[in-house]
Each structure stands twice: as C-alpha cells, then as structure tokens.
N, C-alpha and C positions, 0 to 999 in steps of 0.2 A: 874267355878271359874273366878275371876277377877284378872287382873294384873294392879297395879296402874301406871298411866301415868300422871305425873305432868305437868300442863300447866303453863307457866310463863308469858305469855302476852295475852292480849285480842285478838290480831291478830291471834294467834294460835287457840283459841276457835272459832273465827268467820270463819276461814277457814274450821274447822271441821263441823260447822253448815251448811255452804254453801254446803259442800260435802254431808252431810246427806240429805239436802233438794233436791239436784240434783239427787242423786242416790237412795234415799229412804232407806238408811241404818239404822240399829238398833244400837243405842249407848247409853251409860250411862254416866252421869256426876254427880260428887259429889261436892257440894259446901261446903267449910269448912272455918274455921277462925283460925288464929294463936293464938288467945287468948281464944279460947273455949276448955275446957279440954275434952269434949266429942268428939270434932272433932279430937283433937290430939291423943286420945286413939284409935279412929276408924282408922285413917291413919296408926298408928303404927301396929295395928292388921292386916291391909291389907298388909303392907310391909312384916310382918312376915309370913303370909299365902302364899304370893306370893313367898317368898324365899323357903319355905318348898315345895311348889308345883313344883318349878323350879328344886329343887334337886331331887325330886322323879320322875318327868317327867310323872306323871300318867294322869293328866287331861290337856286338852287344856284350855288356858286362854284367855279370851276376855278382851280388854282394858277397864279400868274404868278411865275416865278422871277426874282429881282432880284439882279444882280451889281454889284459895285463895282470901279471901275477901279483904285483904290488897293490893295485887298486881293487882287485877282485879275487882274493884268495879262496873264497868258498867255491867259486866257479870251477876251480881245478879239481875239486873233490867230486863234482858231478860226473865227470867222465874218467875219473881215476887217472888223472894226468900226473905222472911222476918224472917225466922228462920234458924238456923244452927245447925247441919248439915242438908243438903237438898239433897236428891237423886232424880235425874231426869232421867227417861227412855224415850228415843225417839224411837218410832217405825215408820213404814212407814208414816202414817199420823196422829198419835196420840202422845200425850205427857202425861206421867204419873209421878206425883210428890209424894214424900213421905217425911214427916217431922218426923214422929213418930220413935224415936230412936230404940226401939226393932224391929220394922218392917224393918228398914234399915239394922240392923244386920242380920235379917232373909233373906232378899233379897240378901245380899252379901255373905251369907253362912258362917257367923262368929259365 
C-alpha cells in the first residue's frame, strides 16, 4: 500500500531523484494536475486509503510522491509526461511509466 507524500517544490523532487540515483532506491511518483478531475479523484482515494490503513495498522505503507503540474512544471519534463495522471516507478536502473487510468488504479491497489 502507498501513503501519499505531497511535494511542493521542484527542489524536493530533485533531492529525491538524486538520492534514488545514488543509492539505487525504488520509488514511485504520481504526476497530477489541479484541474484534472481524474487526478483529483485519484488523490482523494489515495488519502482515504492511507487514512484507513493508518487506523487499522495492518499493512506497511511505502511513500508515493505526488507532484502538481501547477507548482512544478519542470518536473513533468524530466519523465516526458504529456498526459495526466502519470505514474512513474523508478527501480534500480529502470523507469516504468503508466498513463492508462485503470492500470494506475490497479498498481496503486485502489
């Protein structure tokens, strides 16, 4: 399960990407927009699921970093995001992107 972590500046995302590159960590980033109804619904479901999992304390949660197109336009260029929502999984040396909305829901366990 994922717990949403909202990034408010590009500097925060750049620090995470440098850390991922240096230590070869796995991480996930969700690119969203304030004006997209699908993005807003997805973020709302993630918040609700995170709250329910926190209360039940059943599963460990991994962070899902959520960026906003309005606050961080340059971050969308890094992974060539041209559709929203856009889920990016970073593994040791590979990057996997997903644009298809039902697949994003499936990968996030919603």
